C-alpha positions as CSV (number, residue, x, y, z in Angstrom):
1,X,117.9,90.2,69.5
2,X,120.4,87.6,70.8
3,X,123.9,87.6,69.1
4,X,123.1,90.7,67.1
5,X,126.4,92.2,66.0
6,X,125.4,95.4,64.3
7,X,124.5,98.7,65.9
8,X,120.9,99.9,65.9
9,X,122.2,103.3,64.8
10,X,125.7,104.4,64.0
11,X,127.4,107.7,62.9
12,X,131.0,107.9,61.9
13,X,132.8,111.3,61.5
14,X,135.3,111.3,58.6
15,X,137.8,113.7,57.3
16,X,138.4,113.5,53.5
17,X,141.8,113.8,51.9
18,X,141.1,117.5,51.2
19,X,140.4,118.2,54.9
20,X,136.6,118.5,54.5
21,X,134.6,116.8,57.4
22,X,131.8,114.4,56.8
23,X,129.5,112.1,58.6
24,X,128.5,108.6,57.5
25,X,125.4,107.3,59.3
26,X,123.1,104.3,59.2
27,X,120.2,103.0,61.2
28,X,118.1,99.8,61.5
29,X,115.2,101.9,62.7
30,X,112.3,102.5,60.3
31,X,109.1,104.5,60.7
32,X,106.0,102.3,60.4
33,X,105.2,101.6,56.8
34,X,108.4,103.2,55.5
35,X,110.2,101.3,52.8
36,X,113.4,103.3,53.5
37,X,113.8,105.8,56.4
38,X,115.7,107.9,56.5
39,X,116.3,107.9,52.8
40,X,119.9,107.4,51.4
41,X,121.2,110.9,50.9
42,X,124.3,113.0,50.5
43,X,124.1,116.4,52.1
44,X,126.7,119.1,51.2
45,X,126.8,122.2,53.5
46,X,128.6,125.3,52.3
47,X,128.6,128.9,53.4
48,X,125.8,129.9,51.1
49,X,124.0,126.7,50.3
50,X,122.8,123.3,51.4
51,X,122.5,120.6,48.8
52,X,120.5,117.4,49.6
53,X,120.8,114.6,47.1
54,X,118.9,111.3,47.4
55,X,117.7,108.6,45.0
56,X,114.6,110.5,44.0
57,X,115.5,114.2,44.0
58,X,118.0,117.0,44.5
59,X,117.1,119.9,46.7
60,X,119.1,123.2,46.7
61,X,118.6,125.4,49.8
62,X,119.8,129.0,49.8
63,X,119.2,131.8,52.2
64,X,116.3,134.0,51.2
65,X,115.4,131.7,48.2
66,X,112.7,129.1,47.7
67,X,113.9,125.6,47.8
68,X,114.9,124.5,44.3
69,X,114.0,120.9,43.5
70,X,115.5,118.9,40.7
71,X,113.8,115.6,39.7
72,X,115.5,112.9,37.7
73,X,114.5,112.1,34.1
74,X,114.5,108.3,34.9
75,X,114.5,105.9,37.9
76,X,118.2,105.8,38.8
77,X,117.7,102.6,40.9
78,X,116.1,100.8,37.9
79,X,118.9,102.1,35.6
80,X,121.6,100.8,38.0
81,X,120.0,97.4,38.3
82,X,119.6,97.1,34.6
83,X,123.2,98.0,34.0
84,X,124.4,95.5,36.5
85,X,122.2,92.7,35.2
86,X,123.3,93.4,31.6
87,X,126.9,93.4,32.8
88,X,126.5,90.0,34.4
89,X,124.5,88.7,31.4
90,X,126.9,89.8,28.7
91,X,130.2,89.9,30.6
92,X,130.6,93.6,29.4
93,X,131.0,96.2,32.1
94,X,130.5,99.3,29.9
95,X,127.4,100.4,31.7
96,X,128.7,99.8,35.2
97,X,130.1,103.2,36.3
98,X,131.8,101.9,39.5
99,X,134.6,99.4,39.2
100,X,136.0,96.8,41.6
101,X,138.5,99.3,43.0
102,X,135.7,101.6,44.0
103,X,134.0,98.7,45.7
104,X,137.2,97.8,47.6
105,X,137.6,101.4,48.8
106,X,134.0,101.5,49.9
107,X,134.5,98.3,51.9
108,X,137.7,99.7,53.5
109,X,135.8,102.8,54.7
110,X,132.9,100.6,56.0
111,X,135.3,98.4,57.9
112,X,137.2,101.4,59.3
113,X,134.0,102.9,60.6
114,X,133.1,99.6,62.2
115,X,136.5,99.2,63.8
116,X,136.4,102.8,65.1
117,X,133.0,102.2,66.7
118,X,134.3,99.0,68.3
119,X,137.5,100.5,69.6
120,X,136.6,104.2,70.1
121,X,139.8,105.1,68.2
122,X,140.2,106.9,64.9
123,X,141.3,104.7,62.0
124,X,143.5,106.2,59.3
125,X,143.1,105.0,55.7
């Protein structure tokens, strides 16, 4: 695509304040017919467990155990959309669990990942 200024696929290695490593990845690729692939998820890897959390389920993987699956009681996406719309409609932010400061920090991380990809250098935040 001419003048495209985003990566087809990108992975950024991060180190959290407590020293824990992480990877933030994204992709413009999608499997045929997939609404979202790969799904948004957080994966936590520890010595005795892997925890996969996405918008539709939580999976707990432990050695020598069956995978434990936890399903939400409600559609989290619909709940977030409703809270946002109500916040805009009423001017009350009670139901919005992430404030402007969280959004600014998320943007800072996003821009640092982009800058690092462009320069090949680590970016400190």
